[in-house]
C-alpha positions, -999 to +999 in steps of 0.1 A: +102-423-195+125-413-223+095-404-244+082-382-216+116-365-213+117-358-250+082-343-249+091-322-219+122-309-237+103-302-268+076-282-249+103-264-230+120-253-263+087-243-278+079-220-249+115-207-249+112-199-286+080-180-278+099-161-252+126-151-277+099-135-299+079-118-273+103-094-256+075-071-247+061-097-224+094-104-205+088-079-177+052-089-169+060-126-171+090-123-148+072-101-124+042-124-121+064-156-120+083-140-091+057-120-071+024-135-082+022-153-049+008-120-035-022-124-057-028-159-044-025-147-008-051-120-016-075-145-031-071-168+000-078-138+023-108-129+002-121-164+006-119-163+044-134-129+046-163-137+023-173-167+045-167-151+079-204-151+086-212-183+067-220-217+081-193-235+101-185-258+072-182-229+047-159-210+071-139-242+078-134-247+040-123-211+036-098-214+064-086-248+052-076-233+019-046-213+032-036-240+056-036-266+029-015-244+007+012-240+033+009-278+040+013-287+003+044-265-001+059-280+030+052-315+019+067-307-015+102-300+000+111-337+006+099-345-029+121-318-044+151-331-026+143-367-034+140-361-072+169-337-073+162-326-108+185-299-122+170-266-134+164-264-172+191-237-177+216-261-161+211-289-186+201-267-216+228-239-217+213-225-249+181-213-233+170-177-230+169-174-192+148-147-176+147-162-141+172-155-114+195-186-114+191-208-084+209-238-070+175-252-058+162-283-076+133-281-101+108-309-097+080-304-086+077-266-088+070-249-054+052-221-072+030-245-091+022-265-059+012-233-042-010-223-071-026-257-075-034-260-038-048-225-036-071-230-067-084-263-054-090-248-019-109-219-034-132-241-054-144-254-020-152-218-011-167-202-042-170-211-078-161-175-088-129-175-066-121-211-077-123-202-114-103-170-109-076-189-089-075-217-116-068-191-143-042-175-121-026-209-114-024-218-151-008-185-159+017-190-130+026-224-143+032-211-178+052-181-166+076-204-147+083-223-179+084-190-199+112-176-178+131-210-180+129-217-143+111-250-147+103-277-172+066-281-182+065-314-163+077-296-131+047-273-131+022-299-143+032-322-114+032-292-090-003-282-099-016-317-095+002-323-062-010-291-047-046-298-056-044-334-044-031-323-009-059-298-006-088-320-018-076-351+000-070-332+032-105-317+031-121-351+024-103-366+055-105-336+078-135-316+067-159-328+093-134-324+121-125-289+109-162-279+108-167-289+144-134-271+154-145-240+135-178-239+153-161-241+187-135-215+178-159-189+165-178-191+198-148-180+218-146-144+230-126-122+206-133-145+176-170-143+177-169-106+167-147-113+137-164-145+127-200-141+138-224-171+139-245-173+107-279-156+109-307-181+109-337-168+089-371-173+105-392-199+089-418-185+065-453-185+080-479-205+061-506-183+047-538-186+066-568-203+050-599-181+047-625-192+072-601-212+092-605-191+123-643-194+121-640-231+119 
């Protein structure tokens, strides 16, 4: 465990040294680390909208992504309280701190949990959205360390925990959610927003010359 802590501290200091030499990046990093959650919300809404007329399972996966994200963040709260890890700027007073100082605990990172859960959920919806969300999640994790709000271990654990909640939840509940989605989208009011998927007619087999004569 001591080895892990030493590695964590070294990575934190390396990122903080980078922050000291990239003043031009401070505003963007702080803005994204603080308000980047809006991007993830937009990606989740895009996922639901893109599958609104898809199969019941596709729509269920798209709706599960935001639910799983909220669930993962909620489940993370007892973990944060249980580990009660102090923020890096509390135990390392020499750091360059861009984050607004908080009395909240640090491990695992709520922002990273949110990002990891969103990325995993969107992989269930679309490869393109999943890839975009994964890049956004990694940048979010880095930015939280960059502004000295978290240790690297905090964000790595947060990403993993968020993704685990989403994927495990879908593995356990996917079939049930698919059935529930099919029932809900048949209800008045919802069927206009989430129409049933259009079933394409089966292609007709080409007629064989002379078949009618036979």
